[in-house]
C-alpha positions as CSV (number, residue, x, y, z in Angstrom):
1,M,54.2,109.5,124.1
2,T,55.6,109.2,127.4
3,Y,59.1,108.2,129.3
4,S,59.2,106.3,132.2
5,G,62.1,104.3,133.6
6,A,65.4,105.3,135.4
7,S,68.2,107.6,133.5
8,S,70.5,105.2,131.5
9,R,73.6,107.8,133.1
10,T,75.1,107.5,136.7
11,L,77.3,110.7,137.5
12,S,80.8,109.9,138.7
13,G,80.2,111.8,141.9
14,E,77.7,109.8,142.4
15,I,79.1,106.8,143.4
16,S,79.9,105.5,146.5
17,E,81.6,102.5,148.7
18,E,78.0,101.2,148.4
19,A,78.4,100.6,145.0
20,A,81.3,98.0,144.5
21,G,80.1,95.6,142.8
22,R,77.3,97.1,140.6
23,E,76.9,97.4,137.2
24,Y,76.8,101.4,135.9
25,T,76.9,103.4,132.6
26,L,78.5,106.8,132.8
27,K,79.1,109.6,130.9
28,G,82.2,112.4,130.1
29,W,84.9,113.5,129.2
30,V,89.0,111.2,129.0
31,M,90.5,113.0,131.0
32,H,94.5,111.0,131.1
33,F,95.0,108.2,128.7
34,R,97.2,105.3,130.2
35,D,98.6,102.4,128.7
36,H,99.9,100.1,130.6
37,G,99.7,97.1,128.1
38,G,97.5,94.3,128.8
39,L,96.0,97.8,131.2
40,I,94.5,100.9,129.9
41,F,93.5,103.6,132.7
42,I,91.4,106.7,131.9
43,D,90.2,109.4,134.2
44,L,86.3,109.9,133.3
45,R,85.3,113.1,133.7
46,D,81.4,114.8,134.0
47,Y,80.8,118.0,136.5
48,S,80.2,116.5,139.1
49,G,83.2,114.9,140.0
50,I,86.1,112.2,138.2
51,I,86.5,108.2,138.8
52,Q,89.4,106.2,137.3
53,V,88.3,103.7,134.2
54,V,90.0,100.4,134.0
55,F,90.0,98.7,130.6
56,D,91.4,94.4,131.0
57,E,92.7,92.5,128.1
58,N,92.3,89.1,130.2
59,E,87.6,90.8,130.4
60,K,85.3,88.7,127.4
61,N,84.7,91.9,126.5
62,E,85.8,94.8,123.5
63,S,86.5,97.1,126.1
64,F,90.0,96.3,125.5
65,K,90.2,96.9,122.2
66,S,87.4,100.7,121.8
67,A,90.4,102.1,124.2
68,K,93.2,101.6,122.4
69,K,91.2,104.3,120.1
70,L,90.0,106.8,122.8
71,K,92.5,110.1,123.4
72,N,92.4,113.6,126.0
73,E,89.1,114.7,125.8
74,Y,87.5,112.3,123.7
75,V,83.4,112.9,125.1
76,I,82.2,108.6,126.3
77,S,80.1,105.9,127.1
78,V,81.2,103.5,129.8
79,T,79.8,100.6,131.5
80,G,81.0,98.9,134.4
81,V,80.5,96.8,137.4
82,V,82.6,99.1,140.5
83,R,85.0,98.0,142.2
84,R,87.7,98.6,145.0
85,R,90.8,99.6,144.3
86,P,94.0,97.8,145.2
87,A,95.4,98.4,148.4
88,G,98.4,101.2,147.9
89,T,96.5,102.3,144.2
90,E,93.9,104.9,146.0
91,N,93.8,108.4,145.2
92,S,93.2,110.2,147.7
93,N,93.1,113.2,146.2
94,L,89.6,112.4,144.6
95,K,86.6,112.2,146.1
96,T,85.8,108.2,144.3
97,G,89.4,107.0,145.5
98,N,89.2,104.0,147.0
99,L,87.3,102.6,143.8
100,E,87.5,102.3,140.2
101,I,85.2,101.0,137.3
102,L,86.4,98.0,135.6
103,A,85.0,98.8,132.2
104,A,82.7,96.0,129.9
105,S,82.4,98.2,126.6
106,V,82.8,101.7,125.8
107,S,81.7,103.8,122.5
108,I,83.1,107.1,121.5
109,L,80.5,109.9,121.4
110,N,82.9,112.3,120.0
111,T,86.5,112.9,119.0
112,C,88.2,116.0,119.9
113,E,90.8,117.9,118.3
114,T,94.8,118.4,119.4
115,L,94.8,120.4,122.5
116,P,96.2,123.9,121.7
117,F,96.8,123.5,125.4
118,Q,96.9,120.4,128.1
119,I,94.0,121.1,130.5
120,D,94.5,120.7,134.3
121,E,98.4,121.6,133.8
122,E,99.8,124.9,135.1
123,T,101.4,124.9,132.2
124,D,102.6,128.7,130.8
125,V,99.5,129.4,128.2
126,N,99.2,132.7,126.9
127,E,96.6,134.2,128.2
128,L,94.4,135.5,124.6
129,T,94.9,131.1,123.5
130,R,93.0,130.1,127.1
131,L,90.2,133.3,126.5
132,K,90.0,132.1,123.1
133,Y,89.5,128.6,123.2
134,R,87.5,129.4,127.0
135,Y,85.2,126.7,126.7
136,L,88.3,124.6,127.3
137,D,89.9,126.2,129.7
138,L,86.5,126.0,131.4
139,R,87.7,121.9,132.1
140,S,89.8,122.8,134.5
141,K,89.7,122.2,138.1
142,R,90.7,125.7,139.0
143,L,87.8,127.8,136.7
144,R,85.5,125.0,137.0
145,E,85.9,124.8,140.9
146,N,85.7,129.1,140.7
147,I,82.8,129.5,138.3
148,I,81.1,126.4,141.0
149,F,81.6,128.9,143.8
150,R,80.7,131.9,142.1
151,S,77.3,130.0,141.9
152,D,77.2,128.7,145.5
153,F,77.7,131.5,146.4
154,A,75.1,133.6,144.5
155,H,72.8,130.3,145.7
156,A,73.7,131.5,149.5
157,V,72.8,135.3,148.7
158,R,69.3,134.6,147.7
159,D,69.0,132.1,150.0
160,F,69.5,135.3,153.0
161,L,68.1,137.6,151.7
162,G,65.2,136.0,150.6
163,K,64.4,135.1,154.4
164,K,65.2,138.8,155.3
165,G,62.2,139.8,153.1
166,F,64.0,141.5,150.2
167,Y,62.2,141.4,147.1
168,D,64.4,140.6,143.7
169,I,63.2,142.9,141.1
170,E,65.0,143.8,137.9
171,T,65.9,147.0,135.7
172,P,66.4,148.2,133.0
173,F,69.4,147.5,131.2
174,L,68.5,150.3,128.4
175,T,68.2,153.4,130.3
176,K,68.8,157.4,130.3
177,S,72.4,158.5,130.1
178,T,73.0,159.6,133.4
179,P,76.5,161.5,134.8
180,E,77.9,158.6,137.5
181,G,81.7,159.2,137.3
182,S,82.4,156.5,134.0
183,R,81.7,156.9,130.1
184,D,78.0,154.9,129.2
185,F,78.1,151.9,127.1
186,L,75.7,154.1,124.4
187,V,72.8,152.0,122.2
188,P,71.6,153.6,119.6
189,S,67.6,153.4,119.0
190,R,66.0,152.1,115.4
191,L,62.3,153.2,116.4
192,N,63.7,156.6,117.9
193,Q,66.8,157.8,115.3
194,G,69.1,160.3,117.2
195,H,68.4,159.2,120.5
196,F,70.5,156.7,122.5
197,Y,70.1,154.6,125.1
198,A,72.6,154.3,127.5
199,L,73.3,150.6,129.3
200,P,73.5,151.5,133.2
201,Q,77.1,151.7,135.4
202,S,74.7,150.7,137.9
203,P,70.8,151.0,139.1
204,Q,71.0,153.2,142.1
205,L,68.3,155.9,140.2
206,F,65.5,152.9,139.8
207,K,65.5,151.2,143.1
208,Q,65.9,154.7,144.2
209,I,62.6,154.9,142.7
210,L,61.9,151.0,144.1
211,M,61.7,152.6,147.4
212,V,59.3,155.7,146.4
213,S,56.9,152.6,145.5
214,G,56.7,151.2,148.7
215,F,58.3,147.9,148.1
216,E,60.8,149.0,151.6
217,R,62.7,146.2,151.0
218,Y,64.8,145.4,146.8
219,Y,67.9,142.9,146.3
220,Q,69.5,141.9,142.7
221,I,72.2,140.2,141.3
222,V,72.5,142.8,138.1
223,R,75.1,143.4,136.0
224,C,76.3,146.9,135.4
225,F,78.4,148.7,132.8
226,R,81.7,150.6,132.3
227,D,83.3,152.1,129.3
228,E,86.3,152.2,131.1
229,D,90.1,151.4,131.1
230,L,90.4,148.4,132.1
231,R,92.6,146.0,135.2
232,A,93.2,142.7,137.0
233,D,89.6,144.4,138.6
234,R,87.6,145.9,136.1
235,Q,85.9,144.3,133.6
236,P,83.1,146.7,130.6
237,E,80.4,144.2,132.5
238,F,80.8,143.8,135.9
239,T,78.1,141.7,138.2
240,Q,77.7,143.6,142.1
241,L,75.0,142.4,144.4
242,D,72.8,145.3,144.7
243,M,70.4,145.9,148.1
244,E,68.3,149.3,148.5
245,M,65.8,149.0,152.2
246,S,63.6,151.8,153.9
247,F,63.6,153.8,157.0
248,V,67.7,152.3,158.1
249,E,69.7,153.9,159.3
250,M,73.9,153.6,158.6
251,K,73.6,150.7,161.4
252,D,70.9,149.1,160.1
253,V,72.6,148.7,157.2
254,I,76.0,147.8,158.6
255,R,74.4,145.4,160.8
256,L,72.7,143.6,158.1
257,S,75.4,142.8,156.2
258,E,77.0,141.3,158.6
259,E,74.6,138.8,158.7
260,L,75.0,138.7,155.2
261,F,78.7,137.1,155.2
262,E,78.2,135.8,158.3
263,S,76.0,133.3,156.5
264,I,78.3,133.1,152.7
265,F,80.7,132.4,155.1
266,K,79.4,129.3,156.4
267,K,77.7,128.2,153.7
268,V,80.0,128.8,151.6
269,L,83.7,128.6,152.9
270,G,82.4,126.2,156.1
271,A,84.4,129.2,158.2
272,E,82.8,131.0,161.2
273,L,83.1,134.9,160.2
274,A,83.8,137.2,164.1
275,T,80.9,140.1,164.1
276,P,80.6,143.0,164.5
277,F,84.3,143.8,161.6
278,R,86.9,146.6,162.6
279,V,85.1,150.4,161.7
280,L,87.5,152.9,161.1
281,D,86.6,157.1,160.1
282,Y,87.7,158.4,156.9
283,D,90.1,160.7,158.6
284,E,91.7,157.8,160.4
285,A,92.2,155.3,157.9
286,M,93.7,158.0,155.6
287,N,96.7,158.8,158.2
288,T,97.1,155.8,159.6
289,Y,96.7,153.6,156.0
290,G,97.1,156.3,153.2
291,S,94.1,154.3,152.0
292,D,90.4,154.4,152.1
293,K,90.1,150.7,151.5
294,P,93.2,149.7,154.4
295,D,94.9,146.6,154.3
296,T,95.7,145.6,157.9
297,R,97.1,142.6,157.7
298,F,100.3,144.3,158.6
299,N,101.3,146.7,160.7
300,L,103.8,149.9,158.5
301,L,101.5,152.8,160.1
302,I,101.9,155.3,158.9
303,A,103.2,158.5,162.3
304,N,102.4,162.4,162.0
305,L,106.2,164.0,163.4
306,S,105.2,167.2,162.6
307,D,105.5,168.7,166.0
308,I,108.5,166.9,166.0
309,F,110.6,168.8,163.1
310,K,108.9,171.8,163.8
311,D,112.6,173.8,164.9
312,S,113.9,171.0,162.7
313,S,117.6,171.9,161.4
314,M,117.0,170.2,158.1
315,N,115.5,172.4,154.8
316,L,113.7,170.9,153.1
317,F,111.5,170.0,156.7
318,R,111.0,173.7,157.8
319,D,110.4,175.0,154.3
320,T,107.5,172.4,153.9
321,L,106.1,173.1,157.3
322,S,105.9,176.7,157.0
323,K,104.0,176.2,154.2
324,G,101.8,173.8,155.9
325,G,102.6,170.7,154.7
326,V,103.4,168.2,156.3
327,I,106.5,166.0,158.0
328,K,105.1,161.9,157.9
329,S,107.0,158.6,157.9
330,I,106.8,155.0,158.2
331,C,108.9,152.1,160.1
332,L,109.5,149.3,158.5
333,P,111.1,146.8,161.3
334,G,113.7,145.2,160.4
335,G,114.9,146.4,157.4
336,Y,118.5,147.7,158.8
337,D,119.5,143.8,157.6
338,I,117.2,143.9,154.6
339,V,117.7,147.1,152.1
340,S,120.1,147.9,150.6
341,R,121.3,151.3,149.2
342,K,120.4,150.1,146.1
343,D,116.7,149.0,147.3
344,I,116.7,152.9,148.4
345,D,117.7,154.7,145.7
346,E,115.3,152.0,143.6
347,L,112.2,152.7,146.4
348,L,113.5,156.7,145.6
349,A,112.4,155.2,141.7
350,V,109.0,153.8,143.5
351,V,107.6,156.7,145.5
352,K,108.1,159.0,142.2
353,D,106.4,156.8,140.3
354,F,103.3,157.3,143.6
355,G,103.6,161.5,143.4
356,G,106.2,161.8,145.8
357,K,109.2,164.2,145.4
358,G,111.8,162.3,146.0
359,L,112.0,159.5,149.9
360,A,114.2,160.7,152.9
361,W,115.0,157.8,155.4
362,T,117.1,156.8,158.4
363,K,118.3,154.1,160.1
364,V,118.6,152.7,163.8
365,S,121.5,151.0,164.5
366,R,122.0,147.8,166.8
367,D,122.9,150.7,169.2
368,G,119.4,152.8,169.0
369,S,121.7,155.4,167.3
370,L,120.4,156.8,163.7
371,E,123.0,156.7,161.1
372,G,122.8,157.3,157.0
373,G,120.1,159.0,154.8
374,I,119.3,162.1,157.0
375,S,120.7,161.3,160.4
376,K,123.0,164.1,160.4
377,F,120.1,166.9,161.2
378,I,118.1,165.1,163.8
379,N,119.6,166.4,167.5
380,A,119.0,164.2,170.4
381,G,115.4,164.9,171.1
382,E,114.2,164.3,168.1
383,K,115.6,161.3,167.8
384,N,114.1,160.2,171.0
385,S,110.5,161.7,169.6
386,L,111.0,159.7,166.2
387,L,111.5,156.3,167.9
388,T,108.6,157.0,170.8
389,K,106.1,157.9,167.6
390,T,107.2,155.1,165.2
391,G,108.2,152.9,167.6
392,G,111.0,152.3,165.4
393,K,114.0,150.0,167.8
394,P,117.1,148.6,166.7
395,G,117.6,147.0,162.7
396,D,114.2,149.2,161.8
397,I,114.3,151.8,158.6
398,I,112.6,154.7,158.7
399,F,111.3,156.2,155.8
400,F,109.4,160.1,155.9
401,Q,108.1,162.2,153.1
402,A,107.6,165.7,153.7
403,D,104.7,167.5,151.8
404,S,101.2,168.3,151.5
405,N,99.2,166.0,154.1
406,K,97.5,164.2,150.5
407,T,100.4,164.1,148.6
408,S,101.8,162.2,152.1
409,N,99.5,159.3,153.2
410,N,99.4,158.6,149.0
411,V,102.7,158.3,149.0
412,L,103.2,156.3,152.1
413,G,100.1,154.4,151.9
414,R,100.9,153.4,148.3
415,L,104.7,152.4,149.4
416,R,103.6,151.1,152.7
417,L,101.8,148.4,150.0
418,Y,104.5,148.1,147.6
419,L,107.2,147.0,151.5
420,A,105.4,144.4,152.3
421,K,104.4,142.7,149.2
422,K,108.3,143.1,148.7
423,Y,109.0,141.6,151.9
424,N,106.5,139.3,153.1
425,L,104.7,141.0,156.1
426,I,100.6,140.3,154.2
427,P,99.9,137.0,155.8
428,G,97.7,135.2,153.0
429,E,95.4,132.8,155.2
430,K,94.2,135.6,156.6
431,L,90.6,137.6,155.6
432,D,90.6,141.1,157.5
433,M,87.0,141.9,156.8
434,L,86.6,146.1,158.0
435,W,84.6,149.4,157.7
436,V,84.9,152.6,156.6
437,V,82.9,155.3,157.2
438,N,82.3,158.5,157.0
439,F,83.6,159.9,153.5
440,P,83.5,163.8,152.5
441,L,80.1,163.9,150.3
442,F,82.5,166.8,148.1
443,E,86.2,166.5,146.5
444,Y,87.5,169.3,144.7
445,S,88.6,168.3,140.9
446,E,91.5,170.0,139.9
447,E,90.4,168.0,136.8
448,E,87.7,170.1,135.4
449,K,87.5,172.6,137.7
450,R,85.1,172.3,140.0
451,I,83.2,170.6,142.5
452,V,82.3,167.2,142.7
453,S,80.0,164.2,144.6
454,V,83.4,162.0,145.9
455,H,80.5,158.3,145.4
456,H,77.4,160.3,144.5
457,P,75.1,163.4,144.6
458,F,72.1,161.2,145.7
459,T,74.4,160.2,148.8
460,A,72.7,162.1,151.8
461,P,75.6,164.8,153.9
462,A,75.4,164.1,157.5
463,M,73.0,165.7,158.9
464,N,75.2,167.8,161.1
465,D,77.2,169.0,158.6
466,L,73.7,170.6,156.8
467,K,74.8,174.4,158.2
468,Y,78.2,174.1,156.4
469,L,76.5,173.0,152.9
470,E,77.5,176.3,150.8
471,T,79.3,177.8,153.4
472,E,82.5,175.1,153.2
473,P,81.4,172.3,151.4
474,L,84.8,170.8,151.1
475,S,84.0,169.8,155.3
476,V,81.0,168.5,155.3
477,K,81.0,164.7,155.7
478,S,78.8,162.3,154.2
479,E,76.0,159.5,155.4
480,S,78.4,155.9,153.6
481,Y,80.2,153.5,154.5
482,D,82.8,151.0,152.1
483,L,83.5,146.9,152.8
484,V,87.2,146.4,152.8
485,L,88.0,142.7,152.2
486,N,92.3,142.7,152.4
487,G,92.8,145.8,150.8
488,E,90.4,146.0,148.5
489,E,87.2,147.9,147.9
490,I,84.6,145.4,147.4
491,G,81.4,147.0,148.9
492,G,80.2,150.5,149.3
493,G,76.8,153.0,149.7
494,S,75.2,155.6,151.8
495,L,72.3,156.9,152.8
496,R,69.7,158.5,150.3
497,I,68.6,161.7,149.8
498,H,64.9,161.9,149.8
499,D,63.9,165.3,150.5
500,A,64.3,167.0,147.3
501,S,65.3,170.8,148.2
502,L,68.2,169.6,149.8
503,Q,68.8,167.6,146.5
504,E,68.1,171.0,144.6
505,R,71.1,172.1,147.3
506,I,73.3,169.8,146.1
507,F,73.2,170.1,143.3
508,K,73.9,173.8,143.4
509,I,76.8,173.3,145.0
510,L,77.8,170.5,141.5
511,S,76.7,173.5,139.3
512,I,74.3,171.5,138.1
513,S,71.6,173.8,136.9
514,P,67.5,172.7,137.6
515,E,67.5,172.5,134.2
516,D,70.0,170.2,133.4
517,A,69.2,168.5,136.5
518,K,65.3,168.3,135.2
519,V,66.5,166.7,131.3
520,K,69.2,164.3,134.0
521,F,67.5,162.7,137.0
522,G,64.1,164.4,136.0
523,F,62.1,160.8,137.2
524,L,64.5,160.5,140.3
525,L,63.9,164.1,141.6
526,D,60.0,163.9,140.4
527,A,59.9,160.9,142.2
528,L,61.4,162.8,145.6
529,S,58.5,164.5,145.8
530,F,55.6,162.5,145.7
531,G,56.1,160.9,149.5
532,A,59.9,159.6,149.4
533,P,61.3,157.3,152.3
534,P,64.0,157.7,154.2
535,H,66.1,155.0,152.7
536,G,69.7,153.9,151.3
537,G,71.4,151.0,150.3
538,I,75.1,149.5,149.1
539,A,75.9,147.3,146.5
540,F,78.7,145.1,146.3
541,G,81.2,143.9,143.7
542,I,80.3,140.5,143.5
543,D,83.6,139.3,141.0
544,R,85.9,141.2,144.1
545,I,84.7,139.3,146.7
546,L,85.0,135.9,144.8
547,M,88.7,136.6,144.0
548,L,89.7,137.5,146.9
549,L,87.8,134.2,147.8
550,R,89.7,131.7,145.4
551,N,93.2,133.8,145.7
552,E,92.9,134.4,141.9
553,H,94.4,137.2,141.1
554,S,92.8,138.8,138.1
555,I,89.1,138.6,138.0
556,R,89.1,137.2,135.2
557,D,89.4,134.3,136.7
558,V,85.9,133.4,138.3
559,I,84.1,134.6,135.2
560,A,83.0,132.6,132.8
561,F,83.6,134.3,129.8
562,P,86.0,137.8,130.7
563,K,87.1,139.6,128.3
564,T,90.5,141.0,128.0
565,Q,92.2,144.5,129.0
566,K,90.8,146.0,125.6
567,A,87.8,145.1,126.4
568,Y,88.1,142.6,123.0
569,C,86.2,139.0,123.9
570,P,88.4,136.2,121.8
571,L,86.5,134.2,121.7
572,S,83.4,135.5,120.0
573,E,85.5,138.0,118.7
574,A,83.6,140.8,119.7
575,P,83.5,143.8,119.6
576,S,83.4,143.6,116.1
577,G,81.4,145.4,112.8
578,V,78.8,145.4,111.7
579,T,77.0,145.9,108.1
580,E,75.6,149.3,105.8
581,A,72.4,148.7,106.0
582,Q,72.8,148.0,109.2
583,L,74.3,151.5,110.3
584,K,71.8,153.2,107.7
585,E,68.9,151.8,109.5
586,L,70.3,153.0,112.6
587,G,70.9,156.3,110.9
588,I,74.5,156.3,111.7
589,R,77.1,156.9,109.7
590,L,80.7,156.2,110.1
591,I,83.8,158.1,110.3
592,K,87.3,157.3,110.1
593,K,90.0,158.8,112.9
594,D,92.9,160.4,110.9
């Protein structure tokens, strides 16, 4: 048997001005139903777009009578002639807004139960309800466009990387549990009872293996899994663009990444992206913005005032400096008028939530003098230096932190974001991309009481710092780089360690014994001893990028089937229980918690 001839269906988005006077059959959903007496109007929606259909009581057919039975979200097939809308009734918001279909016949292909919420209306619907009926939520214009944008984004990525000589290679989902910073999702093995697979937090080990295998340029749009507490920009399963390259330096990875985003913005957003991006050293980012993912769309820069207040009459400042701490500040322009005493009291509570012990402040009055807060402890010389260093002007308010450098940066970094959002200092239409480079290789974990990796144990140290590995490990920088968009980290990577002996030195500093290293990373260590090339890569969080580009507040609104903050899917009701027989087959017995 063979089939031939044209399709019996035309898509709404395919109807153009040239179609006027022709008859077409369209199929889709009734989006809106309006009964105007002798005329019934519906908006017919399919995946390509929307077009208005008119049922006229005066037409010599049964379509008007049949249309009386229609309701929102009924699935129908309608045949009719395309015509131009009467002057003054056009809809400029629709691609087909100058046209309509005069129906000759209509068939109901399926009905629809009473909707739990109205589609395409910005009503205050409980998110659990939206997620339970996700198939309805996805019919809405906003979510539908988000998912289409996601698809276009992925196509643009693949097109660019394919032309750059990258291979799209899949890596295993059922792999070995290795320490990568978060809890693994474990999967019991029926064929190897007592043993477990882990779902990958990233393809890190396998993409390095691919470099040893000689593929040189790998990428993958890959699902990753982390069993961690969730928030608006986290999901237990998420998608990242993973890239790895052999024989590259940091500048090569950065340049290619910029070209990638330049291409994506042009294809998907129709926008020009200015390159190269700004590059910030990690120390500069922390000391100027209080964050390793700084939002640089607004100022409120952190200033170090320690030299100004070294002889301060204020006990807190002197004591802090004598203990090796710092005095730092941010200046809020126009704060004199907009920040009340009540606001300052509220800010004190906010700062304590950020880990600060308090919040000192002073206002710059109209005549340039200081008033309020700690102004009485600041002499004329200190005042002049303070205003010069902070850029303070009449009408501003200056906030101070006296603490360790780390705490002061953290508190003021979070405070500058809080103030910027509270007083609308962030230009919403601006897209600001920058690199943060030269992260520390290690940091000390108070919780674990040992040195740990800032990124992961395969990150290459800066070659100039190799001599300090064993003697001053916390001073060693890494060959790492993060890409930041509007104050959100959207990607991170590094050059990797490709020398087995250097990897052993790193493990020793991390208190990972040779035996533990063999158990956890044995297959990678073996591979490094068989002609591993220098290599490096980067991974981009696609969900987070899409959330920012679509101006959404949650990555759940750019994912087709997301989970709640408790990692629960209201649609499928996962996770769910399993039978005793299934557990027995796996050799597992559940223990009830008290």
